[in-house]
N, C-alpha and C positions, 0 to 999 in steps of 0.2 A: 270611568266605570265606578258604580256606586259601591259603598262599603257596606257589607252585609253584617247585620247583628241579629242574633236570635235570643229571645227571652223565653226560658222555660219557667213559666209563671204559675202563680196560684190565682189570686184575684186581681182584676184590673181596678184602677182608680183614676179619677179625673186628672190628678196631677201627673200620673205616669203618661197618660195620653198627651198631655201638654209637653212633656219631655220628648216623647216620640215625635211630635210635630216640630219641635225645635231641632231635633237630631236630623230630621229629613231635610230641613233647610240647609244643613251642613253637608248634605250629600249621602246620608246613611239610609240604607234600605232596611226597614224594620220588620222582623217576623216575630210573632208572639203565639206561643201555645198557652192557652188559658183555661182555667176552671170556669164552671157556670157562675153566674152572678150570685153572690152570697145573700141569703134571705135577711141577714143582719144589716146588710148595706145594699138594698135593692134599688140602686141608682140606674137611671137611663143615661147612657153615654152617647155623645155625639161622635160616633166612630169615624175616623178618617179612613176612607176606602183604600188609601195608599198603604196603610198598615196592614200587613198580611196576617190574618188571624186564623188560628187552628184550634178546634175544640179538643181539650185534653181527653174527654171521654171516648174519643174515636181512635186513640193511640195506646199501644202497649210499648214496652221497652224496645222491641225490635222495630216497630214502625216509627217510633221516635228517632231511633238511630238512622233509619232510612231517610226520614225527613231531614235530619241534620246533614247527611251526605248529599242530599239533593240541593239543599240551600247552600252548603259549603260556606258557613259564616266565618268571619275573622274573629269574632268574640261571641261567647255564649254566657248569658247571665242566668243563674239558677236560683230559685227561691229556696234557699236553705237546703236542708237534708231530708225534709219531710217526705217528698215523693221519691220512693225507691226506684221507680222506673226511669225517672230523670237521671238519677245517679248511675244506674246501670248503663243507660244509653251513652252518656258522656264519657264513661269510663272506657268504652270500647271504640271511641273515635280513632280512626286510623290516620287522619291528616292533622297537620299542625294547626292548633286553634287555642286561643286564650280562653280559659274557663274561669268564670268569676262567680263566687258565692255571694248571695245577698243575705244579710243578717240584720234584723232590726230589734232583736231581743237584748235588753241591757243585762249586764252582769250584776247579779245580786248576791252571789255567793251561796245560794241555796243548795241543799243536799242534791236535789234533782239535777241542778246544773253541773255539779261536780261529776255526777254519774254520766251525764250527756257528754261532758268533756272527755271522760275516759273512753266512752263508746265511739265518739266521732272524731277524736283527735287524729288518729291514723288515717281514717277514711277521708276526712276533709283535706288533709295535706297530700294524700295520694292522688286525689281527683282534681282538686282546684289549684289554680296558679295564683289566685289573688282573692281578696274578699272586700266587699263594699258595705260600709256601715253608716248609720246616721251620725253618731257622735262618740264621745270618749268612753261612755259606759259599754257601748257595743264594741268599741275597739279593745277594751279590756277583755271582753269575752273572746274576741278573735285571737288575742295574744295567748289566752288560756288554751285555745284550740291548736296553738303551735304555729300560727302564721307569723312570718317575719314582719317587722314594722314597715319595711319597704314595700310589702305586698298588701298592706291594709290602707284602704282609701275611704275617707269620710265624705259626707255630703249626700248620702243616699236619699234622704227626704228633701222635698222641695215643695213649691206651691205653684198654682196657676196664677201667675202675677197679673195676667190680663183680667181674670175674674175679680181679683181683689181690687184692682184699679177701678173697675166699674162700680164696686161697692163704695169705694172712696169718693168717686165723683158724685154718685147718688146721695151720699151722706152730706156732701157740701151743699147740695141743692135743697136738702131738707134739714136745715140746721136747728129747727125747733124741736127735734126729737132726741131723746136720750137712747142710746143703743147698748145692748148687751150681746156680745158675740160668743157663741159656742162653736168650737171646732172639735169634732169627734164623731164616732159612730153612734147611730140612733138605737142604742140597746140599753136594757134596764141596768146592767152592771155599771154603766157610765153615770148613772144617776140622772138621766135625761128627763124622766117623768117627774122627779122631785123638782128639777130645775124649771120645767114648764109650769107646774102648779105654783111654785114660789113666785115666778115671774108674773103670772096672772094676778096673784094677790097684790104685788107691788104696783102693777099697771093700773089696777082698779082703784087703789088708794090714791094714786097720783093722777087720776083723770086721764089714763091712757097716754101719758106723755113719754112712755118707754116703748122701744121696739126690740124684739128678740130676733137676732139673725143666727141661723144655724147653718154650718158648713160641714158636711160629712166627708 
């Protein structure tokens, strides 16, 4: 019998789809409630039809709870505390289920973060059993929220290793090119347009001996 996992998500990403694919190989049945594709990252994904997707806009807190009861997952992963309907739904689950919060915000000690800690410390620990973070700065935030060290798991972020392996193989075939790799969202606040313009100037001066690779 497959192990059912539900993600109450915000935005999908390619690396998460890769994670889902690997989880399926291990016998997990993946269900994902997701938001529409963000205009800041308008990527077209090769969706696996075995991953069961649900549109967030078609559900309120009651129907999310009904969906949870119907799926009956062993673990539920939730994208932080932003979506109040997610929180309301998992708070009212009647069956035993592990509820894990996903947090990728690093602790910087800002005034706003101290306020959020005060507002969410009780809520987070009342609703969630554990928290999954990328690294040490996010772990510090989780500790501020009151999670025990034993309930904090690192390694939230990953990459599509098969995709980067293809890049590496192609780069070995074209060893006459110099490459600059950008990894991030294609939005102005990341300085992507300045990067492109600077790269064009460098490439023109060096007779186009450079390549710019962008991974969002």
